[in-house]
C-alpha positions as CSV (number, residue, x, y, z in Angstrom):
1,M,84.9,104.9,84.9
2,A,86.4,102.2,82.6
3,H,89.7,104.2,82.2
4,F,89.9,104.5,86.0
5,Q,89.4,100.8,86.5
6,T,92.0,100.0,83.8
7,A,94.5,102.3,85.5
8,L,93.7,100.9,88.9
9,D,94.1,97.4,87.6
10,G,97.6,98.3,86.3
11,T,98.6,99.9,89.6
12,F,97.6,96.9,91.6
13,R,99.2,94.5,89.1
14,A,102.4,96.5,89.3
15,L,102.3,96.5,93.1
16,A,101.6,92.8,93.3
17,D,105.3,92.0,92.9
18,P,107.7,92.5,95.9
19,T,110.5,93.7,93.6
20,R,108.3,96.4,92.1
21,R,107.0,97.4,95.6
22,A,110.6,97.8,96.8
23,V,111.4,99.9,93.7
24,V,108.4,102.1,94.5
25,E,109.6,102.4,98.1
26,A,113.1,103.4,97.0
27,L,111.7,106.0,94.6
28,G,109.6,107.4,97.5
29,R,112.9,108.6,98.9
30,G,113.7,110.5,95.6
31,P,114.7,109.9,92.0
32,A,117.4,107.3,91.3
33,S,119.3,105.9,88.4
34,V,118.3,102.4,87.0
35,S,121.7,101.0,88.2
36,D,121.2,102.4,91.7
37,L,117.7,100.9,91.8
38,A,118.9,97.5,90.5
39,R,121.8,97.2,92.9
40,P,119.9,95.6,95.9
41,F,118.4,92.9,93.7
42,A,120.1,89.6,92.8
43,M,118.9,89.5,89.2
44,A,120.2,90.2,85.8
45,M,119.7,93.7,84.5
46,P,117.2,92.5,81.7
47,S,115.0,91.0,84.4
48,F,115.1,94.1,86.4
49,L,114.3,96.2,83.4
50,Q,111.2,94.1,82.9
51,H,110.0,95.2,86.4
52,L,110.7,98.8,85.5
53,R,108.8,98.5,82.3
54,V,105.7,97.2,84.2
55,L,106.0,100.1,86.6
56,E,106.3,102.6,83.8
57,E,103.4,101.1,81.9
58,S,101.2,101.4,85.0
59,G,102.2,105.0,85.3
60,L,103.9,104.6,88.7
61,V,107.3,105.4,87.4
62,A,108.6,107.9,84.8
63,S,112.1,107.8,83.5
64,E,114.4,110.2,81.6
65,K,117.6,109.5,79.9
66,V,120.4,112.1,80.1
67,G,123.5,110.9,78.4
68,R,124.1,107.3,79.5
69,V,122.1,107.6,82.7
70,R,118.4,106.8,82.9
71,T,116.9,108.3,86.0
72,C,113.5,107.1,87.4
73,T,111.0,109.1,89.4
74,L,107.9,108.1,91.3
75,R,104.6,109.3,90.0
76,T,102.2,109.5,92.9
77,E,98.9,109.9,91.0
78,P,98.3,106.2,90.6
79,L,99.1,105.6,94.3
80,A,96.6,108.3,95.2
81,A,93.9,106.7,93.0
82,A,94.6,103.3,94.6
83,N,94.5,104.8,98.1
84,H,91.1,106.5,97.2
85,W,89.7,103.2,96.1
86,L,91.0,101.4,99.2
87,E,89.6,104.1,101.5
88,A,86.2,103.8,99.8
89,Q,86.2,100.0,100.4
90,R,87.3,100.5,104.0
91,R,84.4,103.0,104.6
92,F,81.9,100.6,102.9
93,W,83.0,97.6,105.0
94,E,83.2,99.6,108.3
95,Q,79.6,100.8,107.7
96,R,78.5,97.2,107.0
97,L,80.3,95.9,110.1
98,D,78.8,98.7,112.2
99,Q,75.3,97.7,110.9
100,L,76.0,94.0,111.8
101,D,77.2,95.0,115.2
102,A,74.1,97.1,115.8
103,F,71.9,94.2,114.6
104,L,73.7,91.7,116.9
105,M,73.4,94.1,119.9
106,Q,69.7,94.4,119.2
107,M,69.3,90.7,119.1
108,K,71.2,90.3,122.4
109,S,69.0,93.0,124.0
110,D,65.9,91.3,122.7
111,E,67.0,87.9,124.1
112,E,67.8,89.5,127.5
113,Q,64.3,91.1,127.6
114,S,62.6,87.8,126.8
């Protein structure tokens, strides 16, 4: 469980930044070179590479260098784990809200009968 939490923390930390989310979205369309990924952003390459490093450390991105070109690909496993956690939270809170709704409806019914 601790490893899962650590991995999940890294995923959410990586996705907390809009630049990194945009990179993940771009890689969702397919592999891309670092220069192609960096092109839309108004930042120096070293700054962009720091964002890529965070994505790689979180496991969201893998890269491979062939010759002078480094190509990045999206790894979906961390996204699937984050989605699983979010779905569990959604189910939990929907159940709690359904219970609250039932309680409030019962209170209203009891008031109307009084």
